[in-house]
C-alpha positions in Angstrom: -6.0 14.7 7.0 -9.1 12.7 8.1 -9.9 9.4 6.6 -13.4 8.1 7.3 -14.8 4.6 7.1 -16.6 3.4 4.0 -20.4 3.6 3.9 -22.3 0.5 4.9 -23.0 -0.2 1.3 -19.4 -0.1 0.2 -18.1 -3.6 -0.1 -16.0 -2.7 -3.0 -12.6 -3.3 -1.5 -13.0 -6.9 -0.7 -15.4 -7.8 -3.5 -12.6 -6.8 -5.9 -9.8 -8.2 -3.8 -11.2 -11.7 -3.5 -12.2 -12.0 0.2 -11.0 -11.3 3.7 -7.8 -12.4 5.4 -6.7 -12.6 9.0 -5.9 -9.4 10.9 -7.4 -6.1 10.0 -11.1 -6.1 9.0 -14.0 -3.7 8.8 -13.3 0.1 9.2 -9.6 -0.3 10.2 -8.9 -2.4 7.2 -10.5 0.1 4.9 -8.6 2.9 6.5 -5.4 1.0 6.0 -6.1 0.5 2.3 -7.0 4.2 1.8 -3.9 5.5 3.7 -1.4 3.2 1.9 -3.1 4.1 -1.5 -2.4 7.8 -0.7 1.2 7.1 -0.1 1.5 4.9 -3.2 -0.7 6.7 -5.7 -1.6 10.1 -4.2 -5.3 9.3 -3.7 -7.3 6.9 -1.7 -8.3 4.6 -4.6 -6.5 1.5 -5.8 -4.7 2.2 -9.1 -4.9 -1.0 -11.2 -3.3 0.7 -14.2 -0.3 2.2 -12.4 2.9 1.3 -14.1 6.4 2.8 -14.1 10.0 1.7 -14.6 12.1 1.8 -11.4 15.8 2.2 -12.1 16.8 1.2 -8.5 14.8 -2.0 -8.9 15.9 -2.6 -12.4 12.4 -3.5 -13.5 8.8 -2.3 -13.7 6.5 -1.7 -10.8 2.8 -1.9 -11.6 -0.7 -2.3 -10.2 -2.3 -2.1 -6.8 0.5 -3.6 -4.8 3.7 -2.5 -6.6 3.9 -5.9 -8.3 7.2 -5.9 -10.1 9.0 -7.8 -12.9 12.0 -8.6 -10.8 10.7 -10.7 -7.9 8.0 -12.5 -10.0 5.0 -10.8 -8.5 3.9 -9.2 -11.8 4.3 -12.6 -13.4 2.1 -14.1 -10.7 -0.7 -11.7 -11.7 -0.2 -12.3 -15.4 -0.3 -16.1 -15.0 -3.7 -15.9 -13.3 -4.9 -13.5 -16.1 -3.5 -16.0 -18.7 -5.7 -18.6 -17.1 -8.8 -16.5 -18.0 -7.7 -15.6 -21.5 -6.1 -18.8 -22.5 -2.7 -17.1 -22.7 -3.8 -14.9 -25.7 -3.7 -11.4 -24.3 -1.7 -8.2 -23.9 1.2 -10.0 -22.2 1.8 -13.1 -24.5 4.9 -11.6 -26.1 6.5 -11.1 -22.7 6.1 -14.6 -21.2 9.6 -15.8 -21.7 11.1 -12.6 -20.2 8.7 -12.5 -17.3 9.3 -16.1 -16.4 12.9 -15.3 -15.8 12.1 -12.4 -13.5 15.3 -10.7 -14.5 16.5 -7.1 -14.3 16.1 -5.2 -17.5 17.2 -1.9 -19.0 13.8 -0.2 -18.9 12.8 1.5 -22.1 15.9 1.0 -24.1 15.8 -0.4 -27.6 16.9 -3.8 -26.4 14.5 -3.9 -23.4 12.7 -7.3 -23.6 9.8 -5.7 -21.8 9.5 -2.6 -24.1 5.9 -1.5 -24.1 5.1 -3.4 -20.9 3.4 -0.4 -19.3 1.2 0.1 -22.3 0.1 -3.6 -22.1 -0.5 -3.3 -18.3 -2.7 -0.2 -18.7 -4.7 -1.8 -21.5 -5.3 -5.0 -19.5 -6.2 -2.9 -16.4 -9.4 -1.8 -18.0 -10.7 -5.3 -17.8 -12.4 -6.8 -14.7 -10.7 -10.1 -15.2 -7.2 -8.4 -14.9 -8.3 -6.4 -11.9 -9.5 -9.6 -10.2 -6.1 -11.2 -11.0 -4.4 -8.4 -9.3 -6.7 -8.7 -6.3 -6.0 -12.4 -6.0 -2.2 -11.9 -5.7 -2.7 -8.8 -3.5 -4.7 -10.7 -1.0 -2.6 -13.8 -0.8 0.9 -12.4 -1.2 0.7 -9.0 0.4 -2.3 -8.4 2.7 -2.6 -11.9 4.1 1.1 -12.2 4.5 1.3 -9.0 6.5 -1.6 -9.9 8.7 -0.3 -13.4 9.4 3.0 -11.7 10.4 1.0 -9.4 12.7 -0.8 -12.4 14.2 2.5 -14.3 14.8 3.8 -11.2 16.7 0.6 -10.9 18.8 -0.2 -7.4 17.5 -3.6 -6.2 18.7 -3.6 -2.6 17.6 -5.0 -1.6 14.2 -2.2 1.0 13.7 0.5 -1.7 14.1 -1.3 -4.1 11.7 -1.9 -1.3 9.2 1.8 -0.4 9.3 2.8 -4.0 8.5 0.4 -4.0 5.6 1.9 -0.7 4.4 5.4 -2.0 4.6 4.5 -5.2 2.6 3.1 -3.0 -0.2 6.0 -0.6 -0.2 9.0 -2.7 0.7 7.7 -6.2 -0.3 6.5 -9.0 1.9 9.7 -11.1 1.7 12.4 -12.0 4.2 15.2 -9.8 2.8 16.7 -7.2 5.1 14.8 -4.4 3.4 11.5 -6.2 3.2 8.8 -6.8 5.8 10.2 -10.0 7.2 13.7 -8.6 7.5 12.6 -5.4 9.1 10.5 -7.3 11.7 13.5 -9.5 12.5 15.8 -6.6 12.9 13.3 -4.8 15.1 12.9 -7.9 17.4 16.6 -8.2 17.8 16.7 -4.8 19.6 14.7 -6.1 22.6 16.7 -7.8 25.3 14.7 -6.6 28.3 11.2 -5.7 29.2 10.0 -2.4 27.7 6.9 -0.9 29.4 4.6 1.6 27.8 1.1 3.0 27.9 -0.7 1.2 25.1 -2.1 -1.6 27.3 -0.9 -4.2 24.8 2.1 -6.3 25.6 4.0 -8.4 23.2 6.3 -11.4 23.9 9.5 -10.6 22.0 12.5 -12.8 22.7 10.8 -13.8 26.0 10.5 -10.1 27.0 7.4 -8.1 27.6 7.3 -5.2 25.2 4.7 -2.5 24.9 3.2 -2.7 21.4 3.5 1.0 20.6 7.2 0.9 21.8 7.7 -2.0 19.4 6.0 -0.1 16.6 8.2 2.9 17.1 11.3 0.6 16.9 9.9 -0.9 13.8 9.5 2.5 12.1 13.1 3.4 13.1 14.4 0.2 11.4 12.2 0.8 8.3 13.5 4.3 8.0 16.8 2.8 7.0 15.1 1.6 3.8 12.9 4.6 3.2 13.7 4.8 -0.6 10.9 2.3 -1.1 7.8 3.7 -2.8 5.8 5.8 -0.3 8.0 4.8 2.6 9.0 8.3 3.8 5.5 9.6 3.8 4.3 6.5 5.6 6.9 6.7 8.3 6.3 10.4 9.0 2.5 10.0 9.1 2.5 6.9 11.4 5.0 8.6 13.7 2.6 11.6 13.8 -0.3 9.3 14.6 1.6 7.5 17.4 2.7 10.8 19.0 -0.9 12.0 18.9 -2.2 8.9 20.5 0.4 9.0 23.3 -0.3 12.8 23.9 -4.1 12.2 24.0 -3.7 9.3 26.5 -1.3 11.2 28.7 -3.4 14.3 28.9 -6.7 12.5 29.4 -7.7 12.1 33.0 -9.8 9.0 32.1 -6.7 7.3 30.7 -8.8 5.6 28.0 -6.6 3.2 26.0 -9.2 3.3 23.3 -7.2 6.1 21.7 -4.7 3.5 20.5 -7.3 1.8 18.3 -8.6 3.1 15.0 -12.3 3.9 14.9 -14.1 5.4 11.9 -11.5 8.0 10.9 -7.9 8.9 11.5 -5.9 12.0 11.2 -2.6 11.8 9.3 0.1 14.1 8.0 0.4 15.7 4.6 3.7 16.2 2.8 4.2 19.6 4.4 4.2 18.1 7.8 0.8 19.3 8.8 -2.6 17.7 9.1 -4.0 18.1 5.6 -6.4 16.8 3.1 -6.5 13.4 1.5 -4.9 14.6 -1.8 -1.7 16.1 -0.3 -0.2 13.3 1.8 2.2 12.0 -0.8 4.0 13.6 -3.7 4.2 11.9 -7.1 7.2 9.7 -7.6 7.9 10.9 -11.1 9.0 14.3 -12.2 7.7 16.2 -15.2 10.7 15.3 -17.2 10.6 11.5 -16.6 9.3 9.2 -19.3 6.3 6.9 -18.9 8.7 4.1 -18.0 8.1 2.1 -21.1 9.8 4.3 -23.6 6.7 6.3 -24.3 8.2 9.6 -23.1 4.8 10.9 -21.9 6.1 12.0 -18.5 5.1 15.7 -19.0 1.6 14.8 -20.1 1.2 12.4 -17.2 2.2 15.2 -14.8 -0.2 17.7 -16.3 -3.1 15.1 -16.1 -2.5 14.1 -12.5 -0.8 17.0 -10.5 -4.1 18.6 -9.6 -5.1 15.4 -7.8 -2.2 16.1 -5.3 -1.9 19.8 -4.9 -5.0 21.7 -5.7 -6.9 20.9 -2.5 -5.9 23.4 0.2 -8.4 22.9 3.0 -7.0 22.1 6.4 -8.8 18.8 6.6 -11.4 16.8 4.7 -13.3 13.6 5.4 -12.3 10.9 2.9 -15.5 8.8 2.6 -16.1 5.6 0.7 -14.2 2.4 0.1 -11.1 2.7 -2.2 -11.7 2.0 -5.8 -9.8 2.1 -9.0 -9.6 5.5 -10.6 -11.6 5.6 -13.7 -13.3 2.2 -13.0 -15.7 1.2 -15.7 -19.5 1.7 -15.5 -19.8 -2.1 -15.4 -17.6 -2.4 -12.3 -19.5 0.4 -10.6 -22.8 -1.2 -11.4 -21.6 -4.6 -10.2 -20.5 -3.0 -6.9 -23.8 -1.2 -6.5 -25.7 -4.5 -7.0 -23.4 -6.2 -4.5 -23.9 -3.4 -2.0 -27.7 -3.7 -2.2 
């Protein structure tokens, strides 16, 4: 799969997401957004209306960053939205339950969040709610991942992008299965210098560690928690990219370390383990028999509406062009972005 940079006019990603943050920027940032969206949603666009019940989590996951009702991130989004609506909106009935950030039974008759996904999807059609998601996305996920990258001294876009991907999939926190915990466990493995070919050296525990070697160790630790949304596809694809970079550098007489930085496009794996198009790199997380997650029981219809987005594109590779955007964004949003681009 080839992912290409957005066109010069495409400022959509950051205009919707509320500004830039440290770390990734420009084309590499856009490529990171597109790639993680593929792993999370099956396409390169941000899905503001995504919502499903996760039994392993014990709560609902929703929106562009897997905001959830257990760790308070969904409530963070809704609080900002309440600030715009005065608290009179789709989520008013859920305030008490969301404040507690407790696990729930997901779709049962006693579920205090019954109908939550319907409310989220309805709100997601509004620019103010998309902006609310963008605010939390930027501060809690993207900026957090890139601040972590800066603190580690990461200089390669592939490393910074993987930290962003992990924050979205596993969460940005310090738990052992979240970004902070995975970084800590990775660093604990280095007790001596580890040379490599990337040309970028990190200072880990007072040792000089090649950045690509560190990233490989990070992926190995992350693989222990690969049940997180999109994690397996991400680990496999980033491993493939790393191996490609090392092979290209090793076989190149010029020994150009530029191969370790992302340019205007990247080639990643599809779910069959081969370079493929941008619609086959991650399988849907729900089966045809699963309900919509809010008791709606629309799983089969959801599958029929969306499966072509994943599996009916069979070319060997395709250039994915343009900044990621919400599927089905309103004409008003599209017009706003066009005006901003001009």
